[in-house]
N, C-alpha and C positions, 0 to 999 in steps of 0.2 A: 503493499499499499503506500501509494509517495502522498503524504498527508499535505494539508492544506500549508499548515505553518507548525511548526517544530520549536519553541524556545531552546537555547541553548543554556544550558548549563554545565560546567563541569566541575572536574573535583576541587577547585580552587574557590568556586561559588561557595559551594559547601564546607569548604574549610572555613571562611572569613565566617560564614552562618555559624559556626558550632562554635569557634571563636567568641562570638558575641554570647550565645546562650551560655558558655560555660563560664561566662563573667557576669552575669548574673543584673548585670544594666540592659536591659531590655528596647525601654521607650523613650524615643526623641533622646537621644546623648549624644558622645562625642564622635559617634559612627554619622549619625544626620549631621549633626557640624558640618563635617569632613565632608560630608556628599556635597552638602549643599555651597558650599567652598568652591568644590571641584566644578559641578556642574555650572555654575555661574559662569567660571573660568572658559570651561569648554562653549558652553551659549554665547558669549560677548558680552554678559548684561552685569546689570551691579551686584545684583546680590538675585537668589533664589531660594523660594521657603517651599519646605518637605509637605507633603500631605499625603491623605490617604488615597488618593484614588484624582484620575483627570478628571472626574466628576465634580467631587469636591474642590478640585483647584478652579475652575468654573462658577462654581458657586460661591466660595470666597472673591474672589475680583469682582464678580458683581455688585455681593454686597459690600467691599470697600471701595468701590468706585460709586457707591449711593445709587444706583440701579433699584428701583420697587417700585409701588404703585405709582401709575400714572405714568410711566413711562412704555416705551415700546420700545423693542431690540431688533434689529434685521438680521437673521441667521441664513444660512443656505437650506433650502428647501430639499438637498441629497446630503446629506449626512446621517451623523448617529443620533439615535434622538435625544442624550445627554446634553447637545446642545441647548436644545428648547427647552428643556425639561426644569432646567438650572434656572430660565427667565422666568418659567411658569412658578418655578418655586419660590422668587422675591418678590411676587407679586407683580411681575413687570409682564407686558403682552409679546410673543414671538412674531416676527413678520418675516415672512418664507419670500425670500428672493430667489431667483432661478440661478441653474449654473450653466459653464460654458459645457459643451457636448464632447468635447477631447480631454480639457484640462479637471474637469468636476466642479470647478470653484467656480464662487463668486467674482467681481471684478467690480468695477467702479461704475459701469450701466448697469448693471443687472441692480446694484443697490439705488442708483436713480431711478431707475424703474422702479422702485419700492418706492419711496420718498414721493414719485409726481402722483404716484397713486394713492399714495395716502390719505385718508379723509376723516379717520378715525379722532378720539379724542383723547387720546394717549398722544404726548412726546416724544417722537422719533430721537433715541438720549443715548444712544448705544448702536456697535455692529458688533458681532462674533464672525469674521470671516478662518474659514475652516480651512487648513492647508491637508484637504482629502486625499488620504492612500501616503501622505508624505509628498505632495505636491506643492510646489511651495504658490501661495496666492500672491497674483501683482499687489505687495504690498504697499509701491509707492504711491499709485494711483488708489489705491483703498484709502490709505491714511492724509490724500490730500482731499479727497472728497469728504472724509470723517473732520476733517477741520473747517473745510468751508460750511459744513451742518453743523460740528460743533458736537458731536458726539464723540463719546468713548470709542477706542479701538480696544478689544483684549482677542487676543490671538487663539485660536484651539488647535492649538501644535498637539494633541493627542497625538498622531500618527507622525509628527513630523520633526522628532528630535535630530537632530542632523543636517536638516534640509537649507538649503541656501535660496534665497532673492536676492541677487544683484552681490555678490560674495556679504552677504550677509546673515548670519542664522536667523531664522523664521523664529518668532518669538519673542524679540528684540525690537520689533518696531511699533507695538502699540503700548496702550498704557500698561497692557499685562499680557504676559504668553503663557499661555499654560499646558503641560508635557502629561502623558500617560503613562505607566509601566508595566499596564497588563499584561499577558503573556503574549498575548496578539501582538505586541509593539518588537521593535525589533531591540532595545534595554530593556528585560522586566526585573521587575524586583516583586513577582505574585498579583500584586496590587500594587499602587501607590500612584503618587502625583507629584508635579511640583510646579508653582507657579514663578516666571521668570519676570522682574520688572527692576527699572531704576530710577524708581522713585521711594527714596527712604518713609514716606510716614506712610505711605500705602502698604510698603513691608513692613510694619511695625503693626499696623492694623491687620493683617494678614496673620504675622506670629499669634496676635490675641486671639482671633477669629478661629484659630485653626486649633484653638488649647482653652476653650470653655472661657474666652476672654481675658487671662489674665496675660496683663503687662508682663512680661521678667524681665525687660531691658530697666526697668526704674528698680531704685533700691531694695524698697519691702514691695514682692509681686502682689497686685491686686487683681479683683474683677471688675475691670471698668466700663466691660458691655455683655451679654448675651453671647456664648459662643456656643462652637461646638466639640465632639471630639473627632478630630479630622487629621489627627497626629499620624505619621509613621514610626516603625518600631527601627531601634537600631540594627536590629539582622538583616530588616529586607535593606537599609541603607549600607551595610557591608557587602551584599551581595552585588546592589548594584556598583558601589564602587568598582569593585571587580570591571564589572561589564563594559565603565565607563573606559577600560585602559584599552578594552579588545575594539571600544564600540566603531573608531573611524574603521577600521581595518573588515568589520560586518557590513559596512554603508558599504563598500566596495566591491564587496562579494557581491553584493543584492542587486549594485549597478551594474555587474557582469552579467548575471542571469537574466536579468530586462533584456538586455543589448540581447543575448542568445532566445530568449523567447521573440522580440523583435523583427528578428532575421528571420526565425522559422516559419513565424505566420504571416510573411508579408502576402502569398497567396493565398491566404483560407479567406472567407468569406465572414472576417470581424473587422470590426470597427478597433483600430489599437488606440490605446492612450497616446497622448503627449509627451514626448522624451523630454522635457524640461530641464534645462541646465540647473544644479541645486536639489534635483528631487531625491529623498532619500527611497522610494519603492519600500515601502511598511506594506504595500499590496501592488497585485499588479489584476489590475480590469479590464477586460477587454469589452464591447459591447455586440451581443448578436442580432441578426438580422431580425425585423422586429415578426417575421413571420414563424420564427423558431420559439419553442416554449421553453424558457430558460429551466425553468425545474425538470424539465425532461430531460434537458443535457446533465445537469448535475446527478442525476438518478443514476442515466447513464454509464455517468464518466465513474461515479464508483462502484460500480459492475465490473468495469475494467483497470479497478484498483487505482484509481485517481478521486482525489478527493477535493470538490472544489466547492464555492458557496455565491452568494448574492452579494454584491458589493456593498453599498450601505442602504439605508431606509430612505424611501420620500415621505419626508415628513410630515403634507397635506395627504397621506393617505391611509396616513395611522388614526383609531379608531378615535383616542382621544381627542386630536387637534378639527376632526371633522365632525367629532360631537360638539366640540364646546366653541367651534367657529364657523360653523356652517355656511355664512353666507363669504366671508373670507377663502373660502376654499375651494370652493366653484369656481372663483377665478383662474384657480392653478392649474385645473385638469388638462391633462393632455401636453403637459409642457415636459420642456428638457429633463426636469429630476425625475419626473416619472416614467419617463422612457428608458432612464437609466436604471431606476429598480427595477422592471419588469425583464429587461433585456441584458442589465450587466451579469458578468462572470468574472471572481476572482478566482484565479487560478495558482496551484503552490508556489509558494515562494521565502525563501528561507534561506541563512547562511547556511552552507554545508550542501546542499541540492549541487549536483554533479550534471555534468552539460549531459551525457547518456539519462538523469532523471527527465531534465529540459525536454530533451528530444521524444521521451518518452510520453509526455503529456501533451504534447503535439500531437504525437502520430495516435493516440487515442482520440485528442479532439478531433480529429481531420476523420478519424474513421466514423466517430458517432453522427458529425457535422452529413459525412457522406450517406449515413443509414436512413438521414433521416430525409435528405434531399431524394433516397429511393424511394422513399416510401411518401414523399409528394409527388 
């Protein structure tokens, strides 16, 4: 079986975790502090704040940015639901922007379209660009339009640690950059996440919010605000520190695998993703022809010992958002995000895949597509 993804856990990670477990100091201690400094250096930001998940990173970033009741936040229509869920959790309203059919990202034009067509009572106060699958969104133009309309920019870089736009790491363009270390991500701590930030006062809020509202930077820590328990453990941080040392080499491996896929599939009747400079390739998603049922392809490939899946969700097609915002949802029917959700196919991609593994996936895909063509 060629898996969709395989987290890379070596003896080094296991030894680092065991060392912390045996120390008896488990939660948000020295390992977390060191990992935060090392991450900040790698990303190229002033500070990072470790948290319990990428969703926690987004949630805290919205709160620290003052987003809440009466606000609206522009989010991509094609992304993991957490991007919009956190907007709901702070009492704001998500506004869905369509994405580009090849990069799978929002851009200045799709953001402008939402702004031009918005006639609700909420004030558009922020935008959350997602660097989908590790593909860097066009941040220069997004920041420009955000400044024009006085919007906070919170980058959802959950899939995009190491990705670059214009030779600058994503997560450093906006007011905050949010990362995930879930097992599907290139660098994993099991669960976990981080916020990258260049504003020290925001960092102080983030650190308090993740730890029950306690200000540990004061001489006597006090509860300054209601907070959460969004802390990372020290053994997770120890694992992340080991992985960060290997991380650049892993990204290069994934870029090599992507090139193999691209070359091998040029003649297949599928649409390939954009090969944008700086892409970190957390996921390699192709788009199948409209007449082919994607779920049938997934099932047939699994019968051939190749694990695949859909790429990301179309948010306006999710039951909660259809029920909550029915009038807004009607306007989005049939858009690019919906087509990507219906026809997107994520192929196996992980460091350690061999060239033969890639060729096996491509041969299996061609075989399955040919069988559907014959049936048609």
